[in-house]
C-alpha positions as a printed Julia matrix, in Angstrom:
418×3 Matrix{Float64}:
  94.61   48.41  158.88
  95.49   52.02  159.74
  97.97   52.05  156.82
  95.25   50.89  154.39
  92.88   53.63  155.58
  95.62   56.26  155.11
  96.32   54.99  151.57
  92.63   55.12  150.67
  92.36   58.63  152.13
  95.37   59.85  150.1
  93.96   58.25  146.96
  90.57   59.9   147.56
  92.23   63.31  148.07
  94.2    62.76  144.86
  91.03   61.92  142.89
  89.17   64.92  144.33
  92.1    67.24  143.5
  92.21   66.0   139.9
  88.45   66.43  139.59
  88.66   69.94  141.02
  91.46   70.91  138.64
  89.6    69.42  135.67
  86.49   71.31  136.7
  88.45   74.57  136.93
  89.98   73.91  133.51
  86.59   73.19  131.96
  85.21   76.39  133.47
  88.18   78.4   132.15
  87.72   76.89  128.7
  84.06   77.93  128.6
  84.99   81.55  129.37
  86.89   81.84  126.08
  85.21   79.25  123.92
  86.76   77.9   120.75
  85.34   79.42  117.59
  84.87   82.88  116.09
  84.17   85.95  118.2
  83.06   89.35  116.91
  84.33   92.4   118.74
  83.89   96.16  118.57
  86.31   98.83  119.77
  84.53  101.94  120.99
  86.12  105.35  120.37
  85.3   108.7   118.73
  81.64  107.67  119.06
  82.35  104.91  116.55
  82.18  101.14  116.72
  85.22   99.59  115.04
  84.57   95.89  114.4
  87.14   93.11  114.54
  87.01   89.33  114.34
  89.1    86.76  116.16
  89.1    82.99  116.33
  89.95   80.95  119.42
  91.47   77.52  118.81
  93.53   74.88  120.55
  95.81   72.2   119.14
  95.14   69.0   121.11
  95.74   69.85  124.77
  98.02   72.81  124.04
  97.51   76.48  124.9
  94.79   78.61  123.36
  95.55   80.36  120.07
  94.0    83.71  119.18
  93.88   84.6   115.47
  92.77   88.11  114.52
  91.09   87.84  111.12
  91.47   90.55  108.48
  90.45   89.06  105.15
  93.13   86.51  104.27
  95.32   87.48  107.23
  95.21   85.49  110.46
  97.49   87.2   112.99
  98.2    84.67  115.73
  98.93   85.24  119.42
  99.31   82.78  122.29
  99.87   82.98  126.04
  96.27   83.69  127.06
  95.69   83.71  130.82
  92.32   83.09  132.49
  91.8    83.77  136.19
  88.26   83.41  137.54
  86.23   85.39  134.97
  89.12   87.63  133.9
  90.89   87.07  130.57
  94.17   88.57  129.35
  95.21   88.2   125.69
  98.83   89.35  125.31
  99.66   91.06  122.0
 103.39   90.62  122.5
 104.53   91.99  119.13
 103.06   95.38  119.97
 103.73   95.41  123.72
  99.96   95.51  124.24
  97.15   93.35  125.56
  93.4    92.87  125.68
  91.94   92.44  129.15
  88.33   91.76  129.99
  85.64   89.9   131.9
  83.76   87.03  130.27
  80.71   84.91  130.97
  81.54   82.57  128.08
  79.23   84.31  125.65
  80.17   87.96  126.08
  83.59   89.54  126.7
  83.98   93.16  127.78
  87.18   95.02  128.55
  89.99   97.22  127.26
  92.87   97.3   124.8
  95.96   98.67  126.54
  99.62   99.26  125.8
 102.13   98.29  128.46
 104.05  101.55  128.11
 100.88  103.66  128.48
  98.26  101.64  130.38
  96.23  104.76  131.16
  95.38  105.08  127.46
  92.77  102.38  127.09
  90.33  101.57  124.28
  87.12   99.88  125.49
  85.85   96.87  123.56
  83.05   94.33  123.62
  82.99   90.92  121.95
  80.33   88.26  121.41
  80.84   84.56  120.76
  79.59   82.87  117.6
  79.12   85.95  115.42
  81.07   85.92  112.15
  79.9    89.06  110.34
  82.17   92.1   110.48
  79.81   95.03  109.96
  76.1    95.43  110.63
  74.82   95.93  107.07
  71.48   96.01  105.26
  72.53   93.48  102.65
  71.6    95.8    99.79
  73.96   95.09   96.91
  75.62   97.66   94.69
  76.3    97.47   90.98
  79.64   99.19   91.51
  82.77   97.04   91.76
  85.56   98.82   93.66
  88.22   96.29   92.66
  91.41   97.9    91.41
  93.6   100.91   92.15
  92.45  104.28   93.44
  94.05  107.66   94.06
  93.25  108.33   97.71
  93.8   111.7    99.4
  93.92  111.73  103.22
  93.57  115.07  105.01
  94.17  115.11  108.76
  91.71  117.1   110.86
  94.58  119.23  112.22
  96.19  119.87  108.83
  94.89  121.22  105.54
  97.48  119.48  103.37
  96.59  116.06  101.95
  98.67  112.89  101.86
  98.41  111.31   98.44
  98.17  107.54   98.72
  97.05  104.56   96.64
  94.07  102.4    97.58
  94.08   98.75   96.52
  90.74   96.99   96.76
  89.26   93.62   95.85
  85.49   93.12   95.91
  83.65   89.8    95.8
  79.88   89.54   96.3
  79.77   92.62   98.48
  82.79   91.55  100.54
  85.65   94.05  100.34
  89.32   93.63  101.23
  92.37   95.74  100.54
  94.87   98.23  101.88
  96.17  101.75  101.35
  99.78  102.26  100.25
 101.67  105.36  101.38
 105.23  106.59  100.88
 106.08  105.17  104.3
 104.43  101.74  103.99
 100.87  100.47  103.92
  97.82  100.19  106.18
  98.18   96.41  106.24
  95.11   94.19  105.87
  91.66   95.8   105.82
  88.39   93.89  105.49
  84.73   94.78  105.28
  81.75   95.25  103.01
  80.19   97.44  100.36
  76.6    97.99  101.49
  74.58   99.74   98.79
  76.6   102.98   98.47
  78.52  102.6   101.75
  82.15  101.47  101.96
  83.04   99.92  105.33
  86.52   98.62  106.18
  88.37   97.9   109.41
  91.6    96.3   110.49
  93.13   95.05  113.74
  95.99   92.61  114.15
  97.42   93.76  117.49
  98.35   97.37  116.83
  95.88  100.27  116.96
  92.52   99.52  115.3
  91.51  101.41  112.16
  88.17  102.18  110.49
  87.24  103.5   107.04
  83.71  104.77  106.41
  82.99  106.22  102.99
  80.15  106.91  100.6
  80.2   106.19   96.87
  79.51  109.4    94.94
  79.48  107.51   91.66
  81.27  104.45   90.26
  84.59  106.32   90.13
  84.57  108.48   93.28
  84.04  108.15   97.02
  84.49  110.31  100.09
  84.47  109.6   103.79
  86.66  109.25  106.87
  89.68  107.34  108.08
  89.38  106.89  111.84
  92.07  105.79  114.27
  92.27  106.03  118.04
  94.39  109.2   117.95
  93.25  110.79  114.69
  90.32  111.34  112.37
  90.99  112.23  108.74
  89.0   113.11  105.65
  89.25  110.57  102.86
  88.55  111.02   99.14
  89.08  108.42   96.43
  89.17  108.55   92.65
  89.44  105.42   90.53
  92.74  105.31   88.62
  94.16  102.07   87.22
  97.53  103.83   86.85
  97.65  105.18   90.42
 101.14  105.1    91.87
 103.36  106.55   94.56
 106.63  108.47   94.14
 109.67  106.26   93.49
 110.59  104.78   96.89
 114.28  104.82   95.88
 114.37  108.61   95.36
 113.01  109.93   98.65
 115.93  109.23  101.01
 119.51  109.8    99.91
 123.03  110.61  101.09
 123.96  114.26  101.44
 126.22  115.56   98.66
 129.31  115.85  100.86
 129.08  112.29  102.2
 131.47  109.74  100.7
 130.52  106.7   102.76
 127.77  105.75  105.16
 128.88  104.69  108.64
 127.61  104.35  112.21
 128.42  102.86  115.59
 125.64  101.65  117.88
 125.46   99.08  120.7
 124.11   95.6   120.15
 121.52   94.31  122.6
 124.27   93.36  125.06
 125.79   96.85  124.93
 128.77   95.99  122.71
 129.56   98.72  120.13
 129.14   97.6   116.52
 130.28   99.56  113.46
 129.64   99.15  109.77
 133.44   99.12  109.35
 133.85   96.01  111.53
 135.6    93.05  109.9
 132.4    91.01  109.84
 131.0    93.27  107.13
 134.16   93.83  105.07
 133.91   92.84  101.39
 130.27   91.9   101.85
 127.03   93.29  100.56
 125.3    94.84  103.58
 121.61   95.59  104.0
 120.91   98.19  106.71
 117.32   98.52  107.83
 116.09  101.35  110.05
 113.23   99.95  112.11
 111.24   99.86  115.31
 109.65   96.86  117.04
 106.47   98.94  117.51
 106.02   99.55  113.78
 103.63   97.23  111.85
 105.4    97.76  108.51
 108.76   97.11  110.2
 107.36   93.86  111.56
 106.29   92.87  108.04
 109.75   93.72  106.73
 111.43   91.79  109.56
 109.35   88.71  108.71
 110.53   88.99  105.1
 114.2    89.74  105.86
 114.51   87.03  108.54
 113.3    84.38  106.11
 115.34   85.78  103.23
 118.54   85.89  105.31
 118.26   82.24  106.33
 118.24   81.28  102.66
 120.95   83.72  101.53
 123.37   84.33  104.42
 125.99   82.03  102.87
 126.21   84.18   99.73
 128.37   86.92  101.29
 125.59   89.21  102.48
 124.84   90.63  105.94
 121.9    92.49  107.43
 122.09   95.07  110.23
 118.96   96.4   111.91
 119.14   99.86  113.5
 116.27   99.92  115.97
 114.64  103.05  117.34
 112.37  102.15  120.26
 109.68  103.85  122.34
 112.13  104.4   125.2
 115.74  105.54  125.0
 116.73  102.66  127.24
 118.85   99.65  126.27
 117.2    97.26  128.73
 113.74   98.16  127.41
 114.96   97.85  123.82
 116.48   94.45  124.53
 113.17   93.17  125.88
 111.06   94.53  123.02
 113.48   93.53  120.27
 113.92   90.15  121.92
 110.23   89.48  121.3
 110.63   90.45  117.63
 113.76   88.32  117.25
 112.12   85.32  118.89
 108.89   85.58  116.88
 110.66   85.56  113.49
 113.85   83.69  114.47
 116.01   86.63  113.36
 119.63   85.57  112.81
 121.14   88.89  111.73
 122.4    91.71  113.95
 120.01   94.25  115.44
 121.49   97.29  117.19
 119.85   99.82  119.48
 120.07  103.25  117.86
 117.88  105.41  120.09
 114.36  106.65  120.76
 111.61  106.16  118.17
 111.42  109.57  116.55
 112.18  110.52  112.95
 113.97  113.69  114.06
 116.13  111.7   116.49
 116.86  109.09  113.82
 117.86  111.82  111.37
 120.25  113.27  113.97
 121.73  109.84  114.71
 122.27  109.21  110.98
 123.37  112.67  109.76
 124.72  111.37  106.43
 121.12  110.96  105.23
 119.0   113.87  104.02
 116.38  112.67  106.53
 114.79  109.56  107.97
 111.31  109.8   106.48
 110.02  106.38  107.38
 110.3   103.37  109.63
 111.39  101.18  107.93
 114.03  102.56  105.58
 116.36  100.09  103.89
 119.88  100.89  102.67
 121.76   98.67  100.2
 125.56   98.87  100.47
 128.0    97.24   98.06
 131.18   95.29   98.85
 133.26   98.48   98.72
 131.11  100.14  101.38
 129.31  102.44   98.96
 125.59  103.1    99.33
 123.93  102.02   96.11
 120.23  102.37   96.87
 117.94  103.52   99.69
 114.34  102.31   99.84
 111.88  104.38  101.88
 109.04  102.43  103.53
 108.02   98.86  102.9
 105.45   97.36  100.55
 104.08   94.54  102.7
 102.14   91.34  101.95
  98.78   93.14  102.15
  99.64   94.9    98.86
  99.62   91.62   96.9
 101.32   92.02   93.52
 103.28   95.06   94.75
 104.81   92.96   97.51
 105.69   90.2    95.04
 107.23   92.77   92.71
 109.27   94.24   95.57
 110.63   90.81   96.53
 111.73   90.1    92.96
 113.33   93.52   92.61
 115.09   93.15   95.97
 116.5    89.73   95.03
 117.75   91.06   91.68
 119.41   94.09   93.32
 121.26   91.94   95.85
 122.34   89.43   93.2
 123.75   92.23   91.05
 125.7    93.62   94.01
 127.03   90.17   94.91
 128.28   89.69   91.36
 130.39   92.84   91.56
 134.04   92.84   92.64
 134.95   93.75   96.2
 137.67   96.04   97.55
 141.27   95.5    96.48
């Protein structure tokens, strides 16, 4: 009799525990409800909008997709404790943290290496518009290429870039190409004579506010967390950047390019090692913190899986936010895991163009992260590409991929050393 009572008591405790856990889970789920949320970062007296979608596959973890036009940048690993929510942005060593009542989320965007520098944000559930607009349509179609000059508030000289825009029924998407890369995916609206674009996929948020002067000209501002720049645009279907293969080059006295840096376990690796002899070698100068480098890594990781048996190797030379191998191993480990990188990545030093130029003195300078160096079977540098034209640039990205494949094929068809 006593044994039966004990069994019933244990069973009742078990049922109550399950019910309590299920209740806690249901409460957690309502704090970050599935569906689209609209957020706003608050800085420089501006509201920078962003959209994200919360989803779950069956009973798996929550997925967070930041939406920028056609881009859906996914993150997982969300933690919910009481009414506190943490969304890790692992690729950028950052996170969103906030308090939620299930309908409204308020908190901060922070970087792990500088938590004191925080960007406040607010987000509301169920709102799908990006900008607050009047709905007044314009007869001007911004679709196409534009010469865009960007002048930093602390500098009078302008950076000459190329704007790529696509407009459909007032909705505007696009990017800005520079000699070092691109601004990745931007999305927004054209509201009467106002151009509104923003972008956020885990790195620092960005806002463009501009006014149409006429159908061929606009002026406004490019606003980031650490800078505010003047922006002017002029329509030009032939707009282009300087040749990316002519910006970085070997110094006249240099015969061959070489280096020795540790791998992520501290073992020294050199370009002259037997693994790379008589092979075409692609050297990419990168950083795990760099959005364009992440885009390039996604491309190279996939490309290498399909082409590694052709006699080609890739070496990444990583410059990270700290001059510390353990830190670099952790950050690069996230990058390697995310894109299943199978080629070698070495730790080259602290993320600074001057430092990178000193570590690679055979080059005239390191102008951009990333910079990609193509080396033939004889160890001779054949081409150096500054920056990366990522997927947000559309046809320019497709053109780059075709050109890259042709260059490597040509090098593979050449004879090696004798």
